[in-house]
C-alpha positions in Angstrom: 17.6 -8.0 -10.6 14.8 -5.8 -12.3 13.5 -2.5 -11.2 10.8 -0.2 -12.2 12.2 3.2 -13.2 10.1 6.2 -13.6 12.0 9.4 -14.9 10.4 12.9 -15.2 7.2 11.1 -16.1 4.3 13.5 -17.3 0.9 12.6 -18.7 -1.5 15.3 -19.8 -5.2 14.8 -21.1 -6.1 17.9 -22.7 -5.6 20.8 -20.0 -5.5 18.3 -17.1 -2.1 17.1 -16.1 -2.7 13.6 -14.4 1.0 12.9 -13.9 3.4 15.6 -13.2 7.1 15.2 -13.6 7.3 12.0 -11.6 10.7 10.3 -10.7 11.0 7.2 -8.6 12.4 3.8 -8.6 10.8 0.7 -7.4 13.4 -1.7 -6.3 13.4 -5.6 -5.9 13.4 -7.4 -2.8 10.8 -5.4 -1.0 7.1 -4.6 -1.2 6.5 -1.0 -2.4 3.0 0.6 -1.4 1.7 3.0 -4.0 -0.5 5.5 -2.1 -2.4 8.6 -2.8 -5.9 10.1 -2.8 -8.4 9.5 -5.6 -7.2 11.3 -8.7 -3.5 11.4 -7.4 -2.3 9.6 -10.6 -1.4 6.1 -9.4 -3.5 4.2 -11.9 -2.3 6.5 -14.7 1.4 5.9 -13.6 0.8 2.1 -13.6 -0.8 2.3 -17.2 2.2 4.3 -18.4 4.6 1.6 -16.9 2.6 -1.2 -18.8 2.5 0.8 -22.0 -1.3 1.0 -21.9 -0.9 4.8 -22.2 1.9 7.0 -23.9 3.6 9.6 -21.7 3.4 13.3 -22.7 7.1 13.4 -21.7 9.5 11.4 -19.6 10.1 7.6 -19.4 8.7 4.6 -17.5 10.9 1.4 -17.9 11.1 -2.2 -16.5 14.7 -3.5 -16.2 15.8 -0.5 -18.4 13.4 -1.2 -21.3 9.9 0.0 -22.2 7.2 -2.5 -21.6 6.4 -2.7 -25.3 9.9 -3.7 -26.0 9.8 -6.7 -23.8 9.8 -10.2 -25.4 7.1 -12.4 -24.0 6.2 -9.8 -21.5 4.4 -12.0 -19.0 7.7 -13.7 -18.2 9.0 -10.3 -17.0 6.0 -8.3 -15.7 2.8 -9.7 -14.1 0.1 -7.0 -13.5 -3.5 -6.8 -12.1 -5.2 -3.4 -12.9 -8.8 -4.5 -13.3 -10.4 -7.6 -11.9 -13.2 -7.3 -14.3 -11.2 -7.6 -17.4 -11.5 -11.2 -17.9 -14.2 -12.3 -20.6 -17.2 -13.5 -18.6 -18.2 -16.3 -21.1 -14.8 -17.9 -20.7 -13.9 -20.3 -17.7 -11.2 -19.3 -15.4 -9.0 -22.0 -16.8 -9.5 -20.9 -20.4 -8.8 -17.3 -19.7 -5.4 -18.4 -18.3 -4.7 -20.8 -21.0 -5.2 -18.2 -23.7 -2.7 -15.9 -21.8 -0.3 -18.7 -21.5 -0.4 -19.7 -25.1 0.0 -15.9 -26.2 3.1 -15.8 -24.2 4.4 -19.3 -25.0 4.2 -20.4 -21.4 4.0 -23.9 -20.5 0.3 -25.3 -19.9 1.4 -26.6 -16.5 1.7 -23.0 -15.1 -2.2 -22.6 -15.5 -3.0 -25.4 -13.1 -0.1 -24.2 -10.8 -1.3 -20.7 -10.5 -5.0 -21.9 -10.0 -3.9 -23.9 -7.0 -1.6 -21.1 -5.7 -4.4 -18.7 -5.7 -7.0 -21.0 -4.3 -9.4 -21.1 -7.1 -8.6 -24.5 -8.7 -12.1 -25.9 -7.6 -13.8 -23.1 -9.7 -11.6 -23.3 -12.7 -14.3 -24.9 -14.9 -16.9 -22.2 -14.1 -17.6 -19.2 -16.3 -15.9 -16.1 -15.1 -19.3 -14.2 -15.0 -20.4 -16.5 -12.2 -17.3 -15.4 -10.1 -17.6 -13.2 -7.0 -15.5 -10.1 -7.0 -13.0 -11.8 -4.7 -12.7 -14.8 -7.1 -12.1 -12.4 -9.9 -9.4 -10.8 -7.8 -7.7 -14.2 -7.4 -8.0 -15.0 -11.1 -6.5 -11.6 -11.9 -3.6 -12.4 -9.6 -3.2 -15.7 -11.0 -2.8 -14.3 -14.4 -0.2 -11.7 -13.1 1.8 -14.9 -11.7 1.4 -17.0 -14.7 4.9 -16.0 -16.3 6.6 -16.4 -13.0 7.7 -12.8 -13.6 10.4 -10.7 -11.9 8.1 -7.7 -11.5 4.6 -7.8 -10.0 2.2 -4.9 -10.2 -1.0 -5.0 -8.4 -3.8 -2.4 -8.2 -6.0 -2.8 -5.2 -5.5 -6.6 -4.8 -7.4 -7.0 -1.5 -10.6 -5.5 -3.0 -13.5 -8.0 -2.5 -11.3 -10.6 -0.6 -12.6 -12.2 2.5 -10.5 -12.3 5.7 -8.8 -15.4 4.8 -8.0 -13.9 1.4 -6.5 -10.7 2.8 -4.3 -12.9 5.0 -3.3 -14.8 1.9 -2.5 -11.7 -0.2 -0.3 -10.3 2.6 1.7 -13.6 2.7 2.0 -13.7 -1.0 3.4 -10.2 -1.3 6.0 -11.0 1.3 7.0 -14.1 -0.3 7.5 -12.5 -3.6 9.6 -9.8 -2.2 11.5 -12.3 -0.2 12.4 -14.1 -3.5 14.0 -10.9 -5.0 11.1 -9.9 -7.2 10.1 -6.1 -7.5 6.6 -5.7 -6.1 4.5 -2.7 -6.5 1.0 -2.5 -4.8 -1.4 0.3 -5.1 -4.0 0.6 -2.3 -6.5 2.7 -0.4 -6.5 0.5 2.6 -3.9 2.0 5.1 -4.1 -0.8 7.6 -3.6 -3.4 4.9 -0.6 -1.6 3.3 1.1 -1.2 6.6 0.9 -5.0 7.1 2.8 -5.8 4.1 4.8 -2.8 2.6 8.4 -2.0 3.3 8.6 1.1 1.3 6.1 3.8 0.2 5.7 5.9 -2.8 3.1 8.5 -2.3 1.4 10.9 -5.0 -0.7 13.8 -4.7 -2.3 15.6 -7.6 0.1 13.8 -10.0 3.3 15.0 -8.1 5.6 12.8 -5.8 5.0 13.6 -2.2 7.1 10.8 -0.5 9.6 8.1 -1.6 10.6 6.6 1.8 10.8 3.5 4.0 7.4 3.0 5.7 8.6 3.4 9.2 10.5 6.6 8.5 7.5 7.9 6.8 5.4 7.3 9.9 8.1 8.5 12.5 8.5 11.7 10.5 4.8 12.7 10.8 3.5 11.2 14.0 5.4 11.7 17.0 5.9 8.3 19.1 4.1 8.2 22.5 4.2 6.0 25.6 1.1 4.9 27.6 1.9 4.2 31.2 0.2 3.4 34.5 1.4 3.1 37.9 0.4 3.0 41.5 2.9 5.8 42.5 2.1 8.8 40.5 4.5 11.0 42.4 7.5 8.9 41.6 6.6 8.5 38.0 6.4 12.3 37.6 9.7 12.8 39.2 11.5 10.1 37.1 10.0 11.5 33.8 11.0 15.1 34.9 14.5 14.0 35.7 14.9 12.6 32.0 13.2 15.6 30.4 9.8 14.0 29.6 6.5 15.7 30.3 3.6 13.5 31.1 -0.2 14.0 30.8 -2.5 12.3 33.2 -5.9 11.0 32.0 -9.0 10.4 33.9 -9.1 6.7 33.8 -5.7 6.6 35.6 -3.1 6.3 32.9 -0.3 8.6 31.7 0.7 9.8 28.1 4.3 10.7 27.6 4.8 12.4 24.3 7.9 12.3 22.0 9.2 9.1 23.7 10.1 5.5 23.1 8.7 2.7 25.3 12.2 1.2 25.7 13.5 4.5 27.1 10.6 5.1 29.4 10.8 1.5 30.7 14.5 1.5 31.3 14.2 4.9 33.3 11.3 3.8 35.5 12.6 0.3 36.1 15.9 1.7 37.3 14.0 4.0 39.8 12.0 1.2 41.1 8.6 2.8 40.2 5.8 0.2 40.1 4.5 -0.3 36.7 0.9 -1.5 36.0 1.0 -0.9 32.3 3.7 0.3 29.7 2.8 0.2 25.9 4.1 2.0 22.8 1.9 4.2 20.7 4.1 4.9 17.6 1.5 6.3 15.4 -0.1 4.6 12.3 0.4 4.8 8.7 -3.1 6.0 8.3 -2.2 9.0 10.6 0.9 9.8 8.8 -0.8 9.5 5.4 -3.7 11.8 6.3 -1.2 14.4 7.6 0.9 14.5 4.3 -2.3 14.4 1.9 -4.5 16.6 3.7 -4.2 19.3 1.1 -3.9 17.1 -2.0 -7.3 15.4 -1.9 -9.4 16.0 -5.2 -12.6 15.1 -3.6 -13.5 16.2 0.0 -16.9 15.7 1.7 -18.1 18.2 4.1 -17.8 17.3 7.8 -20.9 17.5 10.0 -19.7 20.7 11.4 -18.9 22.4 8.1 -22.2 21.3 6.6 -24.2 23.3 9.2 -26.0 26.3 7.7 -24.9 29.8 9.0 -26.6 31.0 12.0 -28.3 34.5 11.4 -26.5 37.3 13.4 -28.5 39.6 15.8 -29.5 43.0 14.4 
């Protein structure tokens, strides 16, 4: 099995440190979401792994080797960093044929990945006529061309229609299930939550988190339970006996903080309390991410309230 290993990685551009002493490992058999605000260092880190930039210090290796030392690298690592990279004057098929020939890959792989990514019908068209979503699919086809053990994708859902978004989710899960190492950078929290098993989060070039996704969320967003009943008195009594505080809302439901739905359901069921609704609110990846990165964003827009001009004081 092949992993991506980043050890004490630092990259400086003049006086700016884009990547700051990063250490993490992307392991096979799972999809790792690579998150962070704009300017956090995600793209720079991926470029360093792929040998497109040289680190100031530290190392980034694939299977224990620098990318530049890999023989026929497309057989080991498939990557999509820029969907606009393909020459617009070439057809989609010719773009892939050039890549296949340069890595001594069998010609049949071109048609296989065109079919797999759903753009076989457009393979004879010039790339400049492709929509953004079609260019994304072509870039993913190029990443899969060598049937690699490691797949690295930067914003793969960008420009895809709803069908394409469902397709990329299923593709990522399948690649991980096959034992491959999958690293996906994204700004779309809901999308990342739908396919990632593990998260690596950066902020201002530093590592903020390296943890399973569910643990990441639970550590920052306390779970809650929403419940409705026709006997509020009995519900409050049962919850109090089990050490829970509940908040009543105007439309007739209650919220129990720091609680799991299975625990609340078991308690009220045993007490015979009539239940009209019982649902879990375990928090979202977006909530947890914003909580972690609130002080790490490089660019922050003013809120409507903060943009209000100061009111003159009375004399």
